[in-house]
C-alpha positions as CSV (number, residue, x, y, z in Angstrom):
1,M,0.2,0.5,0.1
2,K,1.3,3.6,-1.1
3,T,1.4,6.4,1.3
4,L,2.0,9.8,1.0
5,S,2.1,13.1,3.1
6,I,-0.6,15.8,3.2
7,R,2.2,18.0,1.7
8,E,2.6,15.8,-1.2
9,L,-1.1,15.7,-1.7
10,H,-1.8,19.1,-1.4
11,A,1.1,19.8,-4.1
12,H,0.1,17.2,-6.6
13,T,-3.4,16.4,-5.9
14,G,-4.2,15.6,-9.9
15,K,-1.7,12.8,-9.9
16,W,-2.6,11.1,-6.9
17,V,-5.8,10.9,-7.7
18,R,-5.4,9.3,-11.0
19,E,-2.8,7.0,-9.5
20,A,-5.3,6.0,-6.8
21,A,-7.9,5.6,-9.7
22,A,-5.5,3.6,-12.0
23,S,-4.1,1.3,-9.1
24,R,-7.0,0.6,-7.9
25,E,-5.5,0.4,-4.5
26,P,-6.1,2.8,-1.8
27,L,-3.3,5.3,-1.2
28,I,-2.6,6.2,3.0
29,V,-2.1,10.2,3.7
30,L,0.1,10.6,6.5
31,D,0.0,13.6,8.6
32,R,3.8,14.1,10.3
33,G,4.0,10.2,9.8
34,R,0.6,9.0,11.2
35,P,-1.9,8.0,8.8
36,T,-5.1,10.1,8.8
37,A,-7.3,9.4,5.5
38,R,-7.3,6.7,2.7
39,L,-7.7,8.1,-0.8
40,L,-10.1,4.9,-2.7
41,P,-10.7,4.6,-6.1
42,F,-14.0,5.1,-7.0
43,A,-16.3,2.0,-8.0
44,E,-19.0,3.0,-10.5
45,D,-21.5,0.4,-8.2
46,D,-21.2,2.5,-5.7
47,S,-23.2,4.8,-7.0
48,K,-26.0,5.1,-9.6
49,S,-24.2,5.5,-12.6
50,F,-25.1,8.6,-15.1
51,A,-26.5,6.2,-17.4
52,M,-29.1,5.0,-15.0
53,R,-29.8,8.5,-13.9
54,R,-30.8,9.4,-17.7
55,S,-33.5,6.3,-17.7
56,V,-35.7,7.7,-14.8
57,K,-39.1,8.2,-15.7
58,G,-40.0,11.2,-17.2
59,F,-36.4,12.4,-17.4
60,D,-36.6,12.9,-21.4
61,Q,-39.8,15.0,-21.2
62,L,-37.8,17.7,-19.0
63,P,-37.2,20.8,-20.9
64,E,-33.9,21.5,-22.4
65,I,-31.7,24.1,-20.5
66,T,-30.8,27.0,-22.9
67,V,-29.9,29.6,-20.8
68,D,-26.5,30.3,-19.0
69,S,-27.1,30.2,-15.7
70,G,-24.5,32.5,-14.3
71,A,-25.8,34.7,-16.5
72,F,-29.4,34.5,-15.1
73,L,-27.9,34.7,-11.7
74,E,-25.7,37.9,-12.3
75,E,-29.2,39.2,-13.7
76,D,-31.0,38.5,-10.7
77,R,-28.8,39.9,-8.2
78,K,-28.6,43.1,-9.9
């Protein structure tokens, strides 16, 4: 099992997240040499996949959003 310090995780978060996903093994995060957290790869069966969410009854009948939500919020805040 691979270990890394909080400093390493902070400096190269993307690298370590990709490594955890690719290795299919947890990475242990150390705080001053003590294990404090575990970075685990995500498993699709842990939650509903996007394809499953799209098959919810009535999903295809929802209106398509064509407005930029950021612009809408900005206008609303004026």
